[in-house]
Each structure stands twice: as structure tokens, then as C-alpha cells.
C-alpha positions as CSV (number, residue, x, y, z in Angstrom):
1,M,-0.1,0.0,-0.1
2,E,1.5,3.2,-1.2
3,L,1.9,5.8,1.5
4,G,-0.4,8.3,0.0
5,S,-3.2,5.8,0.3
6,I,-2.0,5.2,3.8
7,L,-2.8,8.9,5.2
8,A,-6.0,9.2,3.0
9,S,-7.3,6.2,4.7
10,G,-6.2,7.7,8.1
11,W,-7.8,10.9,7.0
12,A,-10.9,9.1,5.8
13,S,-11.5,6.7,9.3
14,G,-11.2,10.3,11.3
15,I,-7.4,10.0,12.7
16,N,-5.8,13.4,11.4
17,L,-2.5,13.6,9.5
18,Y,-0.4,14.3,12.5
19,G,-1.7,11.2,14.4
20,T,-1.7,9.0,11.0
21,V,2.2,10.0,10.6
22,F,3.0,9.4,14.3
23,L,1.2,6.0,14.5
24,L,3.2,4.9,11.1
25,G,6.6,6.4,12.4
26,L,6.2,4.5,15.9
27,A,5.2,1.5,14.2
28,N,8.6,1.7,12.1
29,R,10.6,2.4,15.1
30,L,9.5,-0.5,17.1
31,D,9.5,-2.8,13.8
32,W,5.7,-3.6,14.0
33,A,5.3,-2.9,10.5
34,S,7.4,-1.9,7.4
35,T,7.0,1.6,6.6
36,P,9.2,4.0,5.0
37,P,12.4,4.8,7.3
38,A,11.7,8.5,7.2
39,L,8.9,8.4,9.3
40,G,10.6,6.7,12.2
41,E,13.1,9.2,12.6
42,T,12.9,11.0,15.7
43,W,12.2,14.5,14.5
44,V,9.4,13.3,12.6
45,L,7.9,11.5,15.8
46,V,8.3,14.4,17.8
47,L,6.9,17.0,15.4
48,S,4.2,14.7,14.4
49,G,3.6,13.6,17.9
50,L,3.6,17.5,19.4
51,L,1.4,18.6,16.5
52,Y,-1.1,16.0,17.4
53,A,-1.2,16.7,20.7
54,V,-1.5,20.5,20.4
55,E,-4.5,20.0,17.7
56,F,-5.9,17.4,20.3
57,V,-5.9,20.0,23.0
58,V,-7.2,22.9,21.0
59,D,-10.2,20.6,19.7
60,K,-11.6,20.3,23.5
61,I,-11.2,24.1,24.3
62,P,-14.1,25.8,22.8
63,W,-12.7,29.3,22.3
64,L,-9.8,28.0,21.0
65,D,-11.3,25.7,18.6
66,S,-13.8,27.8,16.9
67,P,-11.1,30.3,15.1
68,R,-8.9,27.3,14.4
69,P,-10.6,26.6,11.0
70,L,-9.9,30.2,10.0
71,V,-6.2,29.9,10.9
72,G,-5.9,26.5,9.1
73,T,-6.8,28.2,5.6
74,S,-3.8,30.6,6.0
75,S,-0.8,29.9,4.4
76,W,1.6,29.9,7.3
77,W,-0.3,27.1,9.1
78,P,1.2,23.5,8.2
79,R,-1.9,21.5,7.7
80,P,-2.8,22.7,4.0
81,R,1.0,21.7,3.0
82,S,1.4,18.8,5.4
83,T,1.0,16.2,2.5
84,E,3.8,17.6,0.5
85,K,6.1,17.9,3.4
86,V,5.4,14.4,4.0
87,K,6.1,13.8,0.3
88,S,9.3,15.5,0.4
89,V,11.0,13.6,3.4
90,L,10.5,10.7,1.6
């Protein structure tokens, strides 16, 4: 299965991209699955885990969650370009 298909199926099942990348990297690091080696690098695990945790917490606080979609559409937020970043690492 291609990485793009895995990321798309993770997104479709309700797990966000950061969580999917983190779990795939963790699976690589712990030898649970054969995933691209770049996903198991420490900086990828730390960054994707941190972004997942931030998004999880922000989602639970109503006054932070409401403006989040507005910020998510701007060009400086990592979400719209995250797929390209993952592809460039691989």
C-alpha cells in the first residue's frame, strides 16, 4: 500500500494526518510494520506527536477551537501543506 493511500485512509477514518504519521513512524521504530524509514526518524516522531497533541487539546477548548478553521486556511499554518512535506521527506 502506498503512503498516500495510508494517509488518506487514516484521514477518512477520522484520525488526523499528524496522528497517522506519528503511528506509522512509531510502527517503524518498534518494528511493528514495514513503513518508509523516514517516518521513524526522531524529529518526525517528535514533530508529528507534538502537532497531534496540540490539535487534540485545541479541539477540546471551545474558544480555541472556533477560530482554528480560519487559521487553518492561511498559508503559514502547516496543515494545508502537510501532505507535500511528508512526500518531500520520503
